[in-house]
N, C-alpha and C positions, 0 to 999 in steps of 0.2 A: 504494500500500500504506500502511495506517495503522499507523505504528510504535507507537502507544499501545495497540494491541490486545495482549492476552495470551491465550495458549492455556490453557484449563482442561483438567483430566483428562477431563471430560465436560461438554458444554454442549448444552442444548436451546434452540433459537432458535424462538420462536413469533411469529406475527403473521398479519395478513390477507394476502390476495392482493396482490402488488406492494408489499409493505411494506418490502422490503429484506432479507428473511430469507436468501435465497441469496447475495446480495452480501456480507452479513456472514460467512457460512460460508466463502465464497471468500476473503475478506480474512484470516480466521483461517488458512486453508490457505497463503496467500501469506506470512504472517508466519512460520508454522511452517517452510516451505521455506527462507526467508531466514536462519533461525537457524543452520543447519548444512548443509554439503554432503552429509551422510549422511542428512538427513531426506527422507522421501517423503510424498506425500499422495495418497489414493485417494478419489474420489467414488463412492459407491454410489448409482446412479440407480434409483429404484423405479417410474418412470413407464412406461407401455406405450402404444404408438402404435396406438390402435384406429380412428383415422380420419385423414383428410388433414390437418386442422388440427393435431392432436396431433403428427403426424409432422413438420410444419413447425416447430412450437413446440420439439420436442426438438432438431431440427437447428439452430435458432437458438440455443438454450441451449448446445449443444456448440460452435458457432462462437464465441459470446461468451466462454464459459469458457476456451477455448483462447487467446484474446487476453489475458484478464485474469490467468489463472494458468496459464502454459504448462506447468509441471511437474506439474499435477494430472492423474493418470491416472483413467480411468473404467471402472467395472465395472457392468454392468446386472444387477439382481436384483429381481424383482417380488414374490417371496413368501418365500423362505428367507433372511431377513435375518440371523438368528442365525448360521447357518452361514457366511455371507459375511463377517460381522464377525469371527468366530473365525478364518477362513482368512486374512484380510488384516491383522488387527491385530498390530502389533509395536511395541516401545518407540520405534522410530525412524520410525513411520508414523502420520500423522494420517488418520483416516477421516472423511469427510463423508457423512452419509446424507441424501439429498434426494429424496423426502420421506416422512415417516411417514404423512401424510394419504393419499397415493397408495398406500402399502403397505397401510394398513388397508382402503382402497377395494378393492384387489386381492383381499383376503381376504373381503370382504363381497359381492363380485360373485356373482350366481347360479351361474355356472359353477364357482366355487370352494367354494360353500357358506358357511355362517356362520363368522365368525371366533370361535373359542372362546378359552378361556383359554390353551391350549397355545402358540400362536405368540407371544403377548404374554409369557408366562412365559419362553419360550425366549429372546426378545429381551432381556428384562431380565437374565437370567442371562449372556448373551453380553456385555452392556454392563458388568456387574459384573466379569467375568473378563478383559475386554480389557486387554492389557498396554500399549497406547498410547492416546493421546487420541482421543475420538470426539465429533464435532459432529453433532447431529441437527437437521434442519429440519422444522417442522410448522406446520400452520395452526391458528389459534385461531378457530373458527367459532361458538362459543357465546355471542357477545356481542350477538347480534341478537334478533329476535323468535323465538318458538317456532314451528318449522315445522309446517305443517298435516298432512303425511302421516306415517303410522306409520313407514315405512322411513327417511324423512329424520330423524325424531326419534330413531330407533334409531341411525343413523349419528352424529348430533351427540352423543348420550350416549356411544357407544363411543369416539369420538375424544376427548371430554373425559376419560374414564377413562384412555385410553392416555396422553394428555398428562400427567395427574397421576402415573401410574405411572412414566413416563420421568423426569419432573421429580424424583421422589424419589431416583433413582439417579444423577442428574447433579450435579456439583459446582457448576455455574452454570446459571441459566435466565435468558434474555433475552427481552424482548418488543419487537418491532419495530413502529414506526409512522412513516410518512413518512420511511423511511430512517434513523431514529434509534433506537438501542437504549436500553431501560430495563431495568436489571438487577433481576430479581425475586428471585434467590437467588445467593449467592456474591459474589465481588469482581469489579468491572468490569475 
């Protein structure tokens, strides 16, 4: 556990795949739990296991998290993130949402229809109203080449807008690269 970490009222942690985003979120949860015996931490997992590889990935994440942060409880929620935040947020409970990218993907999948403004507006309202700290993990995928396909461009654009919207309501925004955080907004 990194004792130099501080927990912000709301933090958005962005980065590429395997950049250390989830580890940072887990470290913040561990710091929060160590601060008081009354503190709790809840991970809101947004991923869905649509195939064998994803099932194994989720199982591995669960095992690894249980070792690194034993007191971190898990709640699975693929779509109704605002209600889950509202249900579990309390002044003594830190929430970790992992991850916004999968949540948006779940809304954009053909079976769910297009993600309109309503789920994002509801999420932003839930974040503003949350009485306890919330740490959100998401991918920054707009740093590379412009995708060729219309659907992929739409997703990159939608994720970029979501990241900007969430960043506006968070006290701190961090960007992870090679396991190292760069603070983009707020105090480190």
